[in-house]
C-alpha positions in Angstrom: 84.2 228.7 103.3 86.3 229.3 106.3 85.3 231.0 109.6 86.6 234.4 108.5 84.2 234.5 105.6 81.4 234.1 108.0 82.8 236.8 110.2 83.1 239.2 107.3 79.6 238.4 106.1 78.2 239.1 109.6 80.2 242.4 109.7 78.8 243.4 106.3 75.3 242.6 107.5 75.8 244.7 110.6 77.2 247.5 108.5 74.2 247.4 106.3 71.9 247.8 109.3 74.0 250.7 110.6 73.9 252.5 107.3 70.1 252.2 107.1 69.5 249.2 104.9 67.5 247.6 107.7 65.4 250.8 108.5 61.9 249.7 109.2 62.6 246.0 109.6 59.9 244.4 111.6 57.6 247.5 111.4 54.1 246.8 110.4 51.9 249.2 108.4 49.2 250.8 110.5 45.9 249.0 110.2 42.6 250.6 109.3 41.2 253.1 111.9 38.2 251.7 113.8 35.2 254.0 113.8 32.3 253.9 116.2 28.7 253.5 115.0 27.4 256.7 113.5 30.8 258.3 113.2 32.0 259.7 109.8 34.9 257.8 108.4 37.9 259.9 107.2 37.4 260.9 103.6 33.6 260.4 103.6 30.7 262.8 103.6 27.8 262.3 105.9 25.4 259.8 104.3 27.9 259.1 101.4 30.4 256.3 100.8 33.8 256.5 102.3 36.5 257.7 99.9 39.9 256.0 99.8 42.4 257.8 102.1 46.0 258.0 101.0 48.5 256.3 103.3 50.1 258.4 105.9 52.8 260.7 104.5 51.6 260.1 100.9 52.2 263.3 98.9 54.6 264.7 101.5 58.1 265.7 100.4 60.6 263.1 101.6 62.6 264.4 104.6 65.9 263.0 103.1 67.1 261.1 100.0 66.7 257.3 100.2 69.7 255.5 101.5 71.6 253.3 99.1 73.0 250.1 100.6 76.7 249.5 100.2 77.4 247.3 97.2 78.3 243.7 97.8 82.0 243.1 97.8 83.4 241.8 94.5 85.3 238.5 95.2 87.7 237.1 92.7 89.0 233.5 93.1 91.9 233.7 90.6 95.3 232.5 91.7 97.3 235.0 93.8 101.0 234.8 94.2 101.1 231.3 92.9 98.4 230.1 95.3 94.8 229.1 94.3 92.2 231.6 95.3 89.3 230.7 97.6 90.9 227.4 98.6 91.2 226.6 102.3 94.5 225.2 103.4 94.6 223.3 106.8 97.7 222.7 108.9 98.9 219.2 109.3 102.2 219.7 111.1 104.8 222.2 112.0 107.6 223.2 114.4 109.4 226.1 116.0 112.8 226.5 117.7 111.5 224.4 120.6 110.7 221.4 118.4 107.7 219.8 116.7 104.2 221.2 117.3 101.8 218.3 117.3 98.8 220.6 117.9 99.1 222.0 114.4 97.7 218.6 113.3 95.1 218.2 116.1 94.0 221.8 116.5 94.8 223.1 113.0 95.4 226.6 111.6 93.6 227.4 108.4 94.6 229.8 105.6 92.9 231.1 102.5 93.6 233.9 99.9 91.3 235.7 97.5 90.9 239.1 95.9 88.2 241.4 97.3 87.4 244.6 95.5 90.7 244.4 93.7 92.8 243.9 96.9 94.5 240.7 97.9 92.9 239.5 101.1 93.9 236.6 103.4 91.9 234.8 106.0 93.7 232.9 108.9 91.9 230.8 111.4 93.5 229.7 114.7 92.1 227.1 117.1 90.2 229.9 118.7 89.9 233.2 116.9 90.2 234.0 113.2 91.2 237.1 111.2 91.4 238.6 107.8 92.7 241.5 105.9 94.9 242.8 103.1 98.3 241.1 102.4 101.0 240.8 99.8 102.0 237.5 98.2 104.8 237.8 95.6 105.3 234.1 94.9 107.8 233.6 97.7 106.8 235.8 100.7 103.5 236.5 102.5 103.3 239.9 104.3 100.1 240.6 106.2 99.1 244.3 106.5 98.6 244.3 110.3 97.2 247.9 110.3 94.1 246.6 108.6 93.9 243.0 109.8 90.7 242.4 111.7 90.3 239.6 114.3 87.4 238.0 116.1 87.4 238.5 119.8 86.5 235.2 121.5 88.1 234.8 124.9 90.4 231.8 124.5 91.1 229.5 127.4 93.6 226.8 127.9 96.0 225.6 125.2 94.0 227.2 122.4 95.0 230.6 123.8 98.6 229.6 123.4 98.1 228.2 119.9 96.4 231.5 118.9 99.2 233.6 120.3 101.8 231.4 118.5 100.0 231.9 115.2 99.7 235.7 115.4 103.3 235.9 116.5 104.4 233.8 113.5 102.6 236.1 111.0 103.8 239.3 112.8 106.7 239.2 110.4 106.9 238.1 106.7 106.5 234.4 106.1 108.3 232.6 103.2 106.0 230.2 101.5 106.3 227.4 98.9 103.5 225.5 97.2 103.7 222.3 95.2 100.1 222.0 94.1 99.1 220.1 97.2 101.3 221.1 100.2 101.8 224.7 101.3 104.7 225.4 103.6 105.2 228.6 105.6 108.5 229.4 107.4 110.3 232.2 109.1 112.6 232.3 112.1 109.6 231.9 114.5 108.4 228.6 113.0 107.2 226.4 110.2 103.7 225.3 109.3 102.8 222.6 106.7 99.3 222.9 105.2 97.3 220.7 102.9 94.5 221.6 100.6 
């Protein structure tokens, strides 16, 4: 799986904790109460055996309804827009108006597409940060929904910061794509990227 899947899984785990799935994690049930010699244990009568004591709160009305965790997202790896679902493509070369971009082979960009809960979702990894969100693929054009595209927030230094910026600028507008079963090519006026499975 690519880095964005790990990011989304971590976000879902964090969301589960926020919504209450993790309530009580790490909490230990109280141990038995210690009694001093000659004291009467709770639930017992002087001179008689101790009777079981119900756990704290047993029989009390719950203060609120139990929380139900969010369902696990439904992932579909069927083909989308002529591309295989759940396959990671990795850049091997590319160019822009300034000329060839060798870093696309040495510090590759990754791309994957799948359907999550009925929505086409793409994941894009740069040499630093990654991102993912809804998109449209009609068999010829990829259009990312930037209003819902989430990105990781690692502070990038050096050339990787430039590579990341270049990638996000490229997908800021629709990208034409072609796939021959092995090679995926993106292109628009800002640049071209050649990927391999």
